[in-house]
C-alpha positions as a Markdown table, in Angstrom:
| # | Residue | x | y | z |
|---|---|---|---|---|
| 1 | Unk | 0.2 | 18.3 | -22.4 |
| 2 | Unk | 2.0 | 15.9 | -20.0 |
| 3 | Unk | 0.3 | 12.6 | -19.0 |
| 4 | Unk | -0.5 | 13.9 | -15.5 |
| 5 | Unk | -1.6 | 17.3 | -16.6 |
| 6 | Unk | -5.4 | 17.8 | -17.0 |
| 7 | Unk | -7.4 | 20.0 | -19.4 |
| 8 | Unk | -9.1 | 21.6 | -16.4 |
| 9 | Unk | -8.1 | 21.8 | -12.8 |
| 10 | Unk | -9.4 | 18.9 | -10.6 |
| 11 | Unk | -10.4 | 19.2 | -7.0 |
| 12 | Unk | -9.3 | 16.4 | -4.7 |
| 13 | Unk | -10.8 | 15.5 | -1.4 |
| 14 | Unk | -7.9 | 13.9 | 0.6 |
| 15 | Unk | -9.0 | 11.8 | 3.5 |
| 16 | Unk | -6.6 | 10.7 | 6.3 |
| 17 | Unk | -6.5 | 9.5 | 10.0 |
| 18 | Unk | -6.5 | 6.1 | 11.6 |
| 19 | Unk | -2.8 | 5.4 | 10.9 |
| 20 | Unk | 0.2 | 7.6 | 11.7 |
| 21 | Unk | 2.2 | 9.0 | 8.8 |
| 22 | Unk | 4.8 | 11.7 | 8.1 |
| 23 | Unk | 2.5 | 14.6 | 7.4 |
| 24 | Unk | 5.0 | 17.2 | 6.1 |
| 25 | Unk | 6.5 | 15.2 | 3.2 |
| 26 | Unk | 3.1 | 13.6 | 2.5 |
| 27 | Unk | 1.3 | 16.9 | 2.1 |
| 28 | Unk | 4.3 | 18.4 | 0.2 |
| 29 | Unk | 3.8 | 15.7 | -2.4 |
| 30 | Unk | 0.2 | 16.8 | -2.9 |
| 31 | Unk | 1.3 | 20.4 | -3.0 |
| 32 | Unk | 3.6 | 19.5 | -5.9 |
| 33 | Unk | 0.6 | 18.3 | -7.9 |
| 34 | Unk | -0.6 | 21.9 | -8.3 |
| 35 | Unk | 1.6 | 22.2 | -11.4 |
| 36 | Unk | -0.4 | 19.3 | -12.9 |
| 37 | Unk | -3.7 | 20.9 | -12.3 |
| 38 | Unk | -4.6 | 19.0 | -9.2 |
| 39 | Unk | -5.8 | 20.9 | -6.1 |
| 40 | Unk | -6.6 | 19.3 | -2.8 |
| 41 | Unk | -8.6 | 19.8 | 0.3 |
| 42 | Unk | -7.9 | 17.7 | 3.4 |
| 43 | Unk | -10.4 | 16.2 | 5.8 |
| 44 | Unk | -9.9 | 13.6 | 8.6 |
| 45 | Unk | -12.0 | 10.7 | 9.8 |
| 46 | Unk | -14.7 | 10.5 | 11.0 |
| 47 | Unk | -15.8 | 13.8 | 9.6 |
| 48 | Unk | -14.7 | 12.6 | 6.1 |
| 49 | Unk | -17.6 | 10.1 | 6.1 |
| 50 | Unk | -20.0 | 13.0 | 5.5 |
| 51 | Unk | -18.4 | 13.6 | 2.2 |
| 52 | Unk | -19.2 | 10.1 | 0.9 |
| 53 | Unk | -22.8 | 11.3 | 0.5 |
| 54 | Unk | -23.7 | 12.3 | -3.1 |
| 55 | Unk | -24.7 | 15.8 | -2.3 |
| 56 | Unk | -21.7 | 16.6 | 0.0 |
| 57 | Unk | -19.2 | 15.1 | -2.5 |
| 58 | Unk | -20.4 | 17.4 | -5.3 |
| 59 | Unk | -17.6 | 20.1 | -5.1 |
| 60 | Unk | -14.9 | 17.4 | -5.7 |
| 61 | Unk | -13.9 | 15.4 | -8.7 |
| 62 | Unk | -11.9 | 12.7 | -6.9 |
| 63 | Unk | -11.7 | 11.2 | -3.4 |
| 64 | Unk | -8.2 | 10.0 | -2.4 |
| 65 | Unk | -8.5 | 7.9 | 0.7 |
| 66 | Unk | -5.4 | 7.4 | 2.9 |
| 67 | Unk | -7.4 | 6.8 | 6.1 |
| 68 | Unk | -7.7 | 3.6 | 8.1 |
| 69 | Unk | -11.0 | 3.5 | 10.0 |
| 70 | Unk | -12.9 | 0.7 | 11.7 |
| 71 | Unk | -10.0 | -1.7 | 12.6 |
| 72 | Unk | -10.7 | -1.7 | 16.3 |
| 73 | Unk | -7.3 | -2.0 | 17.8 |
| 74 | Unk | -7.2 | -3.5 | 21.3 |
| 75 | Unk | -9.7 | -6.3 | 20.7 |
| 76 | Unk | -8.8 | -10.0 | 20.7 |
| 77 | Unk | -9.0 | -12.3 | 17.8 |
| 78 | Unk | -12.7 | -13.4 | 17.3 |
| 79 | Unk | -14.0 | -10.2 | 18.8 |
| 80 | Unk | -16.1 | -8.1 | 16.3 |
| 81 | Unk | -14.5 | -5.0 | 14.7 |
| 82 | Unk | -16.5 | -1.8 | 14.8 |
| 83 | Unk | -19.2 | -1.6 | 12.1 |
| 84 | Unk | -19.3 | 1.5 | 9.9 |
| 85 | Unk | -22.2 | 3.8 | 10.3 |
| 86 | Unk | -25.2 | 2.8 | 8.2 |
| 87 | Unk | -25.4 | 6.3 | 6.7 |
| 88 | Unk | -21.8 | 6.0 | 5.5 |
| 89 | Unk | -22.4 | 2.6 | 4.0 |
| 90 | Unk | -25.5 | 3.8 | 2.1 |
| 91 | Unk | -23.7 | 7.0 | 1.1 |
| 92 | Unk | -20.6 | 5.4 | -0.5 |
| 93 | Unk | -22.6 | 2.8 | -2.3 |
| 94 | Unk | -25.0 | 5.4 | -3.7 |
| 95 | Unk | -22.2 | 7.7 | -4.6 |
| 96 | Unk | -20.3 | 5.0 | -6.5 |
| 97 | Unk | -23.6 | 3.9 | -8.2 |
| 98 | Unk | -24.1 | 7.4 | -9.4 |
| 99 | Unk | -20.7 | 7.3 | -11.1 |
| 100 | Unk | -19.9 | 11.0 | -10.9 |
| 101 | Unk | -16.6 | 10.7 | -9.0 |
| 102 | Unk | -13.3 | 8.8 | -9.2 |
| 103 | Unk | -11.6 | 7.1 | -6.3 |
| 104 | Unk | -8.0 | 6.4 | -5.4 |
| 105 | Unk | -7.3 | 4.3 | -2.3 |
| 106 | Unk | -3.8 | 4.3 | -0.9 |
| 107 | Unk | -1.7 | 1.9 | 1.2 |
| 108 | Unk | -3.3 | 1.2 | 4.6 |
| 109 | Unk | -6.8 | 2.1 | 3.4 |
| 110 | Unk | -6.9 | -1.6 | 2.4 |
| 111 | Unk | -7.1 | -2.4 | 6.1 |
| 112 | Unk | -10.3 | -0.4 | 6.7 |
| 113 | Unk | -13.7 | -1.5 | 7.9 |
| 114 | Unk | -13.0 | -5.3 | 8.3 |
| 115 | Unk | -16.5 | -5.7 | 9.8 |
| 116 | Unk | -18.0 | -4.6 | 6.4 |
| 117 | Unk | -17.5 | -7.3 | 3.7 |
| 118 | Unk | -18.5 | -4.9 | 0.9 |
| 119 | Unk | -15.6 | -2.6 | 1.5 |
| 120 | Unk | -13.2 | -5.3 | 0.4 |
| 121 | Unk | -15.2 | -5.6 | -2.8 |
| 122 | Unk | -14.9 | -1.8 | -3.3 |
| 123 | Unk | -11.1 | -1.9 | -3.1 |
| 124 | Unk | -10.4 | -5.4 | -4.6 |
| 125 | Unk | -8.9 | -7.0 | -1.5 |
| 126 | Unk | -8.3 | -6.6 | 2.2 |
| 127 | Unk | -5.4 | -6.5 | 4.7 |
| 128 | Unk | -6.4 | -8.1 | 8.0 |
| 129 | Unk | -4.8 | -7.1 | 11.3 |
| 130 | Unk | -6.9 | -9.9 | 12.9 |
| 131 | Unk | -7.9 | -13.3 | 11.6 |
| 132 | Unk | -11.4 | -13.0 | 10.1 |
| 133 | Unk | -13.8 | -14.3 | 7.6 |
| 134 | Unk | -13.5 | -13.0 | 4.0 |
| 135 | Unk | -15.8 | -14.1 | 1.2 |
| 136 | Unk | -17.1 | -16.8 | 3.5 |
| 137 | Unk | -13.7 | -18.3 | 4.3 |
| 138 | Unk | -11.7 | -18.2 | 7.5 |
| 139 | Unk | -8.7 | -16.0 | 6.7 |
| 140 | Unk | -5.5 | -15.5 | 8.8 |
| 141 | Unk | -4.2 | -12.1 | 9.6 |
| 142 | Unk | -2.2 | -10.7 | 6.8 |
| 143 | Unk | 1.5 | -10.1 | 6.6 |
| 144 | Unk | 3.5 | -6.9 | 6.6 |
| 145 | Unk | 7.1 | -6.1 | 5.9 |
| 146 | Unk | 8.5 | -2.6 | 6.4 |
| 147 | Unk | 11.0 | -0.8 | 4.1 |
| 148 | Unk | 11.2 | -3.3 | 1.3 |
| 149 | Unk | 13.4 | -2.5 | -1.7 |
| 150 | Unk | 11.9 | -4.1 | -4.7 |
| 151 | Unk | 11.5 | -3.6 | -8.4 |
| 152 | Unk | 8.1 | -2.4 | -9.6 |
| 153 | Unk | 7.2 | -3.5 | -13.2 |
| 154 | Unk | 4.5 | -2.0 | -15.3 |
| 155 | Unk | 2.3 | -4.8 | -16.7 |
| 156 | Unk | -0.1 | -2.6 | -18.6 |
| 157 | Unk | 2.1 | -0.1 | -20.3 |
| 158 | Unk | -0.7 | 1.4 | -22.4 |
| 159 | Unk | -2.9 | 2.3 | -19.5 |
| 160 | Unk | -3.2 | 6.0 | -18.6 |
| 161 | Unk | -2.3 | 5.3 | -15.0 |
| 162 | Unk | 1.1 | 3.9 | -16.0 |
| 163 | Unk | 1.8 | 6.5 | -18.7 |
| 164 | Unk | 5.2 | 8.2 | -18.5 |
| 165 | Unk | 6.5 | 5.5 | -16.1 |
| 166 | Unk | 9.6 | 3.5 | -17.1 |
| 167 | Unk | 9.0 | -0.2 | -17.7 |
| 168 | Unk | 10.4 | -0.9 | -14.2 |
| 169 | Unk | 11.6 | 1.2 | -11.3 |
| 170 | Unk | 13.0 | 0.7 | -7.8 |
| 171 | Unk | 10.9 | 1.7 | -4.8 |
| 172 | Unk | 11.3 | 1.3 | -1.0 |
| 173 | Unk | 8.1 | 0.9 | 0.9 |
| 174 | Unk | 6.0 | -1.5 | 3.0 |
| 175 | Unk | 4.6 | -4.5 | 1.3 |
| 176 | Unk | 1.6 | -6.6 | 2.3 |
| 177 | Unk | 0.9 | -10.3 | 2.1 |
| 178 | Unk | -2.9 | -10.3 | 1.8 |
| 179 | Unk | -5.8 | -11.7 | -0.1 |
| 180 | Unk | -6.5 | -9.8 | -3.3 |
| 181 | Unk | -9.3 | -10.4 | -5.8 |
| 182 | Unk | -7.1 | -10.6 | -8.9 |
| 183 | Unk | -9.8 | -11.9 | -11.1 |
| 184 | Unk | -11.9 | -8.8 | -10.4 |
| 185 | Unk | -9.3 | -6.2 | -11.1 |
| 186 | Unk | -6.9 | -5.0 | -13.9 |
| 187 | Unk | -3.3 | -5.4 | -12.6 |
| 188 | Unk | -1.2 | -2.4 | -13.4 |
| 189 | Unk | 2.1 | -2.9 | -11.6 |
| 190 | Unk | 3.7 | -5.9 | -9.9 |
| 191 | Unk | 6.6 | -6.2 | -7.5 |
| 192 | Unk | 9.4 | -8.7 | -8.0 |
| 193 | Unk | 9.4 | -9.5 | -4.3 |
| 194 | Unk | 8.4 | -13.0 | -3.2 |
| 195 | Unk | 5.0 | -12.8 | -1.4 |
| 196 | Unk | 5.3 | -15.8 | 0.9 |
| 197 | Unk | 4.9 | -16.2 | 4.7 |
| 198 | Unk | 8.7 | -16.6 | 5.2 |
| 199 | Unk | 9.2 | -13.0 | 4.1 |
| 200 | Unk | 6.5 | -11.3 | 6.1 |
| 201 | Unk | 5.4 | -10.9 | 9.8 |
| 202 | Unk | 2.1 | -11.2 | 11.6 |
| 203 | Unk | 0.3 | -8.0 | 12.4 |
| 204 | Unk | -1.8 | -9.7 | 15.1 |
| 205 | Unk | 1.4 | -10.6 | 16.9 |
| 206 | Unk | 1.9 | -6.8 | 17.1 |
| 207 | Unk | -1.7 | -5.6 | 18.0 |
| 208 | Unk | -2.6 | -8.7 | 20.1 |
| 209 | Unk | 0.7 | -9.4 | 22.0 |
| 210 | Unk | 3.0 | -6.4 | 21.3 |
| 211 | Unk | 5.5 | -8.5 | 19.4 |
| 212 | Unk | 7.0 | -6.8 | 16.4 |
| 213 | Unk | 8.6 | -9.0 | 13.7 |
| 214 | Unk | 7.1 | -12.2 | 14.8 |
| 215 | Unk | 5.6 | -15.2 | 13.0 |
| 216 | Unk | 4.8 | -17.2 | 16.1 |
| 217 | Unk | 2.0 | -19.7 | 15.2 |
| 218 | Unk | 1.2 | -17.7 | 12.1 |
| 219 | Unk | 0.7 | -19.1 | 8.6 |
| 220 | Unk | -0.5 | -17.5 | 5.4 |
| 221 | Unk | -0.8 | -18.7 | 1.9 |
| 222 | Unk | 1.2 | -17.0 | -0.9 |
| 223 | Unk | -0.5 | -13.9 | -2.4 |
| 224 | Unk | -0.4 | -12.0 | -5.6 |
| 225 | Unk | 2.4 | -9.7 | -6.3 |
| 226 | Unk | 0.1 | -6.9 | -7.6 |
| 227 | Unk | 1.0 | -3.5 | -6.0 |
| 228 | Unk | -1.3 | -1.3 | -8.1 |
| 229 | Unk | -4.6 | -2.1 | -9.9 |
| 230 | Unk | -7.6 | -0.6 | -11.5 |
| 231 | Unk | -11.2 | -1.7 | -11.1 |
| 232 | Unk | -14.7 | -0.4 | -10.9 |
| 233 | Unk | -17.2 | -0.5 | -8.1 |
| 234 | Unk | -20.7 | 0.0 | -9.5 |
| 235 | Unk | -20.3 | 2.8 | -12.0 |
| 236 | Unk | -17.2 | 4.4 | -10.5 |
| 237 | Unk | -13.5 | 3.9 | -11.5 |
| 238 | Unk | -11.2 | 2.9 | -8.7 |
| 239 | Unk | -7.4 | 2.7 | -8.5 |
| 240 | Unk | -5.6 | 1.1 | -5.5 |
| 241 | Unk | -1.9 | 1.8 | -4.9 |
| 242 | Unk | -0.2 | -0.3 | -2.2 |
| 243 | Unk | 2.9 | 1.9 | -1.7 |
| 244 | Unk | 2.6 | 5.0 | 0.4 |
| 245 | Unk | 4.0 | 4.3 | 3.9 |
| 246 | Unk | 7.0 | 6.5 | 4.0 |
| 247 | Unk | 8.8 | 9.5 | 2.3 |
| 248 | Unk | 10.9 | 7.1 | 0.2 |
| 249 | Unk | 7.7 | 6.9 | -1.9 |
| 250 | Unk | 6.4 | 10.4 | -1.3 |
| 251 | Unk | 9.6 | 11.8 | -2.7 |
| 252 | Unk | 10.1 | 9.3 | -5.5 |
| 253 | Unk | 9.3 | 11.0 | -8.9 |
| 254 | Unk | 7.9 | 7.7 | -10.3 |
| 255 | Unk | 5.6 | 7.3 | -7.4 |
| 256 | Unk | 4.4 | 10.9 | -7.8 |
| 257 | Unk | 3.7 | 10.3 | -11.5 |
| 258 | Unk | 1.8 | 7.1 | -10.7 |
| 259 | Unk | -0.4 | 8.8 | -8.1 |
| 260 | Unk | -1.0 | 11.9 | -10.1 |
| 261 | Unk | -1.8 | 9.7 | -13.2 |
| 262 | Unk | -4.3 | 7.7 | -11.1 |
| 263 | Unk | -6.1 | 10.8 | -9.8 |
| 264 | Unk | -6.3 | 12.3 | -13.3 |
| 265 | Unk | -7.5 | 9.1 | -14.9 |
| 266 | Unk | -10.3 | 8.2 | -12.4 |
| 267 | Unk | -11.7 | 11.8 | -12.9 |
| 268 | Unk | -11.8 | 11.4 | -16.7 |
| 269 | Unk | -14.8 | 10.7 | -18.8 |
| 270 | Unk | -12.9 | 7.8 | -20.3 |
| 271 | Unk | -12.5 | 6.1 | -16.9 |
| 272 | Unk | -16.1 | 6.7 | -16.0 |
| 273 | Unk | -17.3 | 5.2 | -19.3 |
| 274 | Unk | -15.0 | 2.2 | -18.7 |
| 275 | Unk | -16.5 | 1.7 | -15.2 |
| 276 | Unk | -20.0 | 1.9 | -16.5 |
| 277 | Unk | -19.2 | -0.7 | -19.2 |
| 278 | Unk | -17.7 | -3.0 | -16.7 |
| 279 | Unk | -20.7 | -2.6 | -14.5 |
| 280 | Unk | -22.9 | -3.7 | -17.4 |
| 281 | Unk | -20.7 | -6.9 | -17.7 |
| 282 | Unk | -19.0 | -5.9 | -20.9 |
| 283 | Unk | -15.5 | -7.4 | -21.4 |
| 284 | Unk | -13.4 | -4.2 | -21.5 |
| 285 | Unk | -10.4 | -5.1 | -19.4 |
| 286 | Unk | -6.8 | -4.8 | -20.6 |
| 287 | Unk | -5.0 | -7.8 | -19.0 |
| 288 | Unk | -1.4 | -8.1 | -17.8 |
| 289 | Unk | 1.0 | -10.0 | -20.0 |
| 290 | Unk | 4.3 | -9.4 | -18.2 |
| 291 | Unk | 5.6 | -12.2 | -15.9 |
| 292 | Unk | 7.6 | -10.9 | -13.0 |
| 293 | Unk | 10.2 | -13.3 | -11.6 |
| 294 | Unk | 11.6 | -13.2 | -8.1 |
| 295 | Unk | 15.2 | -13.7 | -6.9 |
| 296 | Unk | 15.4 | -11.8 | -3.6 |
| 297 | Unk | 16.5 | -14.8 | -1.5 |
| 298 | Unk | 20.1 | -14.1 | -2.2 |
| 299 | Unk | 22.1 | -11.7 | -0.1 |
| 300 | Unk | 21.5 | -8.3 | -1.7 |
| 301 | Unk | 24.5 | -6.6 | -3.2 |
| 302 | Unk | 26.9 | -9.4 | -2.2 |
| 303 | Unk | 28.0 | -7.9 | 1.2 |
| 304 | Unk | 27.1 | -10.0 | 4.2 |
| 305 | Unk | 28.9 | -7.8 | 6.7 |
| 306 | Unk | 27.8 | -4.6 | 8.4 |
| 307 | Unk | 28.5 | -1.4 | 6.4 |
| 308 | Unk | 28.9 | 0.9 | 9.3 |
| 309 | Unk | 28.4 | 4.0 | 7.1 |
| 310 | Unk | 30.4 | 6.7 | 8.9 |
| 311 | Unk | 28.5 | 9.6 | 7.4 |
| 312 | Unk | 24.9 | 8.7 | 8.0 |
| 313 | Unk | 24.8 | 5.6 | 10.3 |
| 314 | Unk | 21.3 | 6.6 | 11.5 |
| 315 | Unk | 19.8 | 6.5 | 8.0 |
| 316 | Unk | 21.7 | 3.7 | 6.1 |
| 317 | Unk | 20.9 | 0.1 | 6.4 |
| 318 | Unk | 23.7 | -1.8 | 8.2 |
| 319 | Unk | 24.0 | -4.4 | 5.4 |
| 320 | Unk | 23.3 | -2.6 | 2.2 |
| 321 | Unk | 23.3 | 0.8 | 0.6 |
| 322 | Unk | 19.6 | 1.5 | 0.9 |
| 323 | Unk | 18.0 | 3.7 | 3.5 |
| 324 | Unk | 16.9 | 2.0 | 6.7 |
| 325 | Unk | 13.2 | 1.9 | 7.5 |
| 326 | Unk | 12.3 | 5.5 | 8.2 |
| 327 | Unk | 9.2 | 5.6 | 10.5 |
| 328 | Unk | 7.1 | 8.4 | 11.8 |
| 329 | Unk | 8.8 | 11.6 | 12.7 |
| 330 | Unk | 11.9 | 10.7 | 10.7 |
| 331 | Unk | 13.0 | 8.0 | 13.3 |
| 332 | Unk | 14.6 | 4.9 | 12.0 |
| 333 | Unk | 13.9 | 1.4 | 13.5 |
| 334 | Unk | 17.1 | 0.4 | 15.3 |
| 335 | Unk | 18.1 | -3.3 | 15.5 |
| 336 | Unk | 21.1 | -5.1 | 17.1 |
| 337 | Unk | 22.9 | -7.5 | 14.8 |
| 338 | Unk | 25.4 | -10.0 | 16.2 |
| 339 | Unk | 27.9 | -12.6 | 14.9 |
| 340 | Unk | 28.4 | -14.2 | 18.3 |
| 341 | Unk | 31.4 | -12.1 | 19.3 |
| 342 | Unk | 30.4 | -8.6 | 18.1 |
| 343 | Unk | 27.2 | -6.6 | 18.3 |
| 344 | Unk | 26.4 | -3.8 | 15.8 |
| 345 | Unk | 23.3 | -1.6 | 16.2 |
| 346 | Unk | 21.5 | 0.4 | 13.5 |
| 347 | Unk | 18.7 | 0.5 | 11.0 |
| 348 | Unk | 17.8 | -2.3 | 8.6 |
| 349 | Unk | 15.8 | -2.2 | 5.4 |
| 350 | Unk | 13.0 | -4.7 | 5.0 |
| 351 | Unk | 15.0 | -7.0 | 2.7 |
| 352 | Unk | 18.0 | -7.4 | 5.0 |
| 353 | Unk | 15.7 | -7.8 | 8.0 |
| 354 | Unk | 14.1 | -10.8 | 6.4 |
| 355 | Unk | 17.4 | -12.3 | 5.3 |
| 356 | Unk | 19.0 | -12.0 | 8.7 |
| 357 | Unk | 16.1 | -14.0 | 10.1 |
| 358 | Unk | 16.3 | -16.7 | 7.4 |
| 359 | Unk | 18.3 | -19.6 | 8.6 |
| 360 | Unk | 18.7 | -20.9 | 5.1 |
| 361 | Unk | 20.7 | -17.8 | 3.9 |
| 362 | Unk | 24.4 | -17.5 | 4.4 |
| 363 | Unk | 24.9 | -14.2 | 6.3 |
| 364 | Unk | 28.5 | -14.6 | 7.3 |
| 365 | Unk | 27.4 | -15.5 | 10.8 |
| 366 | Unk | 25.4 | -12.4 | 11.4 |
| 367 | Unk | 21.9 | -12.6 | 12.8 |
| 368 | Unk | 19.4 | -10.2 | 14.4 |
| 369 | Unk | 20.0 | -10.5 | 18.2 |
| 370 | Unk | 17.0 | -11.5 | 20.2 |
| 371 | Unk | 18.6 | -10.3 | 23.4 |
């Protein structure tokens, strides 16, 4: 039996809404899990909150949450975010105390319910669109970077969630610069990207002022390079997977293995026993031993000139061989790059976007045009 197959079929409740995504390739990924014994039912927010009640969750083995509720876009910094309904708060805590279900939280779910401190404890961290208080400390809005090509390294190779994955693999997806509670979780995978403010952009500049790719007045401390971890909340096993923004992940076989492994593991008796032991305070954590070094502040692939790929200019990054950042509906983010005498327009991957804005990097005179 393969690592992601199960001895009996598992029923997944898949929760979405609150953040746009490319629905067809996303749901095709979940359709592909049928061969692994994983069946899914889809529900959107806010109706999904009813299924976080112990009785209503009974038909399902695992809740996979890809939604992003409660952020409260349109408010100004300092204004309160919407609070989750009390019935939902009581329901999810009771359900996770009961320990009958497994939970996988994906990508932008880390941004959810910023007005409820306990939700960050459930996941093991938080992405903030707005400056806020977290664990009693004033915390800046987090950082985002779209379409990053980086190496994902497995740091707990014996864990069921990382089974059948190679020691490292390439993935293109969005990365977050955000506070994670590393002491409370078991790191499973790390990225070799450098998680510092020079390489990310402020989301509050987007939601507060409509300015994409801006760091105006924004500072953020370095963060952990974890991109997947396991933990418990109460008596329930939890896995968080940061990747999941675009089809470059949905269609990646290693990403599919990772997600299917996570779903199968959190549903297992082994994972539930592990969560109960952690909840009792027992020392049962496997700990990461692999150090991941970073070296992305060189020009990737040694080519600081636009590629002008004649075959697929709408899909290929101007400055490297990777795909550009595919956004919703298959549309690529287009940017104008100039060397002072010539302008070229096309998509950029996240790595090249950062480097073209870094005055310390030799780009052969090319910069992103602000015009």
